[in-house]
N, C-alpha and C positions, 0 to 999 in steps of 0.2 A: 383417466386419472393421471395427474402429474407426478412423476417420480422426483423425489427430493434427493439431490446429490449433495452430500455434506463433505466438508474438508476435515481431514484428520490431522492436518499440518497446522500448527500454530506457533507463533513466536511473538515476543514483544517485551516491553519493559519488565524487568525482573529476571529475564534470561540473559546470561552473560554472553556477549558477542565474542567472536574469534579475536584473540589478541588482547582482550581486555583483562586487566587485573581485577581482583575483587573490589578494590577501592574505586577504580575507574568505572566499573559497572554500577556501583552505588551512586557515584556522581552523575552518571548519564541517566540513571533512573530518575533522580530528583530533577535534573534538567528537563527531561521529557515531561515530568509532571507539570512543571512550570509552563512549558509550551502548550500542553493540553488545556491548561487553565486560562492562559493569557496570550497565547500566540508567541511567535518568535520575537516580536518586538518587545515583549515583556520580560525577555530573558536577560539577566545580568549575572556576572560571576559572583557578585555580592549576594544576590538572592539564592543562587545555587549553594554557595558556601554556607549560608544560614540554614538551608534545608538539611544539609549533610552534617552540620555541627562543626564546620571548619572555619578558619580564618581564610580570607582570600589568598593570603600568601601560601597557606597549606594547599589550597586547591590548585594553585599554579604549579605545584610540584608534580601534579598528575596531568594537568592540561595547561600548558604554558601561556595560553591566550584564550579569549572568547572564541576566536576563529577555530582553534584546535578543538574546543568543546563542541562547536556546531558540526565540524567535520566528523567528530566521534558520533554525534547523533545521526548524521547521514549514513554512517556505516551501520548503525543500529537499525535505521529505517530499511536499508537494503536487506538486512537479515530478517526483518519482520515481514517485508512485502515481497521482494524479488526472489529470494532464495526459496521460500515455500512454494511460490507459483512455478518455479522451475521443476521442483519435485512433482507437483501435481500434473504438470504438462507431460512428464515422462511416464505417467502411470498407464502402461499399455493394457492393463486389465479393464480400462474404461474406454468408451468411444471418444472420439475427438470432441463431440458436443458435451458429453458428460464431464470431460476434463475442463473445458471452457467454463462450464457452470460451476465446477468446484473452485476455479480461480476467482470468478466473480463473487462467489460466496465467501471465500477467504478474505478478499478485499473488504467486503461488506462487514464481516465480523470485526476486522480491525477498526473500521470507521465507528461502529457502535460501541465496541469495548473500550476504545482509546480516544473517544471524544474527537473524532475527525483528525487525529494526529497526522496521518500521511498527507492529507491535502493541506494542512497548515504548514508543514515543512516544505512541501513542494511549491506551493503558491508563494509563500513569503520569500523563500530563497531564490525563486525565479526572477525576482526584481532586484536582486543584489548586484552591486557593481564590483563585487569581488570575483575575479576571474576563476580562482581555484574553487570557490564554493559553487559558483554557477556551473562550472564544468562537472563537478561531482553530482549535482542534481540532474544535469543533462544525461550523465551516464546512467543514473538510476532510472530515469524516465525512459531512456532509449532501451535499456535492458528489459523493462516491463513490456513495452510495445513489441519488442523483438520476439519475446516468448509468445505473446498473443498472435502476432502475424505468422510466425512459423507454424503454430498449431492450426491456425485457420487454413493456411496453404496446404498442410498435410490433409486436413479434412476435405478440402476441395479436390485435391488429387485423388482421394479415395472415393469420391462421389458422395460423401456424406453431407457436405455443406455446399450450398448453392454457389456457383461461380459468377452469378450475375453482378455481384458487388465485389470490388477489390478488397483484398485481405487487410490492407492498411486502413481502409475506411471502417471496416467491421471492427478492427482492433480498437480504434478510437471510440466507437460506440460502446464496446464492452468496458473499456477503461473509464469512459465518461459517466456511465450510470452510477457506479459507486462514488465517483467524485461529486456528482450532483447530490447524491444522498448525504455526503459529508457536509456540503454547504447547508442543506436543509437542517441537518442535525445540529449545526451550530446556531443557525438563525431562527429556525422554527421547529424546535424539538417536539416530536410527536411519535411516541413509541408505537402507536397503532398504525400510523402511516408507514413507519419503518418496517413493521411486521408485514404489511401488505406488499412492500417492495420485495421482501424476501419470498413471500408466498406466491405472489402473482407476477410481478414485473420481471424477475430474473428468469422464470420459465418462459415467459413471453419473448424475452430477448433471445434466449437460446433457440426456441422454436422458430423464430423469424430467420435464423441462419439457414434453416432447412426448408422454409416455406416455399420459396420459388422452385426449389428442386422437386418438391412434392407435386407442384402444379404442372411440371413439364411432362 
């Protein structure tokens, strides 16, 4: 029988990020709503201002440019995705594989609850020609991979996770599964298939980390 490991850490739109004023948090919430609905390409300061009930001039008092608004969303994404997985990774009451499962489930929860928001921001910002924005997204992506790789290496050193595959390759596999689910969620939404992902594929992925070790 497969043990279901759930995440008790959650964050997202509606939760004010560090350093955000109440009004900035409201603006970011509405901006994130627009991205969930239409992607980053559909985001304009005019549309955000309309959602909040502002004029564009009033919005610029809180975010002086569209770029500043997007960077604020990047900070919110880090709070939604990276900070919770850091907490999950440090939960020594669980085994390394249980912590990894909690991380994948947290990412999956964000995908399903927020209409693939993490992959929308990461994918669309990755093709930006803005050096600051691209650097911010690289920082978030690198932080996520670093948490996974560090936890995998700890599990390998402890003899819990197979050493047959490099930790950086395994980290990509674990990050890539929820990202693939996010693509399907946007293009071919199917709640039953997404339920099967959580019930069957996540445990399969985690068990595969230990499979080669068990055969040795």
